[in-house]
C-alpha positions in Angstrom: 161.5 78.3 15.0 161.9 80.6 12.1 158.9 79.9 9.6 159.5 81.9 6.3 162.2 79.3 4.8 159.3 76.4 5.8 156.9 77.9 3.3 158.8 77.5 0.1 159.3 74.0 1.0 155.9 72.8 2.1 157.3 72.6 6.0 154.7 74.7 7.2 151.0 73.3 7.6 148.6 76.1 7.0 146.6 76.3 10.7 149.6 75.9 12.7 149.7 79.8 13.3 146.9 81.5 12.6 149.4 85.1 12.4 151.3 83.0 10.2 148.1 82.0 8.1 147.2 85.7 7.9 150.8 86.8 6.6 151.1 83.9 3.7 147.4 85.1 2.7 148.5 88.7 2.6 151.9 88.5 0.9 151.0 88.9 -2.5 148.8 91.8 -2.0 151.7 93.6 -0.1 154.5 92.6 -2.2 152.0 94.2 -5.1 151.4 97.3 -3.2 155.6 97.6 -2.6 156.1 97.3 -6.5 156.4 101.0 -7.9 158.0 101.8 -11.2 160.8 104.5 -10.7 158.8 107.1 -12.7 155.1 105.5 -11.6 154.0 108.6 -9.0 151.5 108.1 -6.0 150.1 110.9 -4.1 150.2 110.3 -0.7 146.5 110.5 -0.7 146.5 107.4 -3.0 148.9 105.2 -0.8 147.0 105.5 2.2 144.1 104.6 0.5 146.0 101.5 -0.8 147.1 101.0 2.6 143.4 101.2 4.3 142.7 98.7 1.8 145.1 96.3 2.8 144.7 97.0 6.3 141.4 98.0 7.1 141.5 97.7 11.3 144.3 100.2 11.3 143.6 103.6 12.0 145.4 106.8 10.2 147.7 108.3 12.4 147.4 111.8 13.8 148.9 114.6 11.8 
């Protein structure tokens, strides 16, 4: 079942799916992370550190 359309309509009840609950809770922070003005530079290090804050359990990729 597609859950995304249900959320704004109030059709999804929190607690029905733990992974959906986590995604709904994280969505505003992820959306803020993805918004960047065209002339707003961000170094790789800054982006990586912000991603580590959003996803603390994820390891950095090997280079």
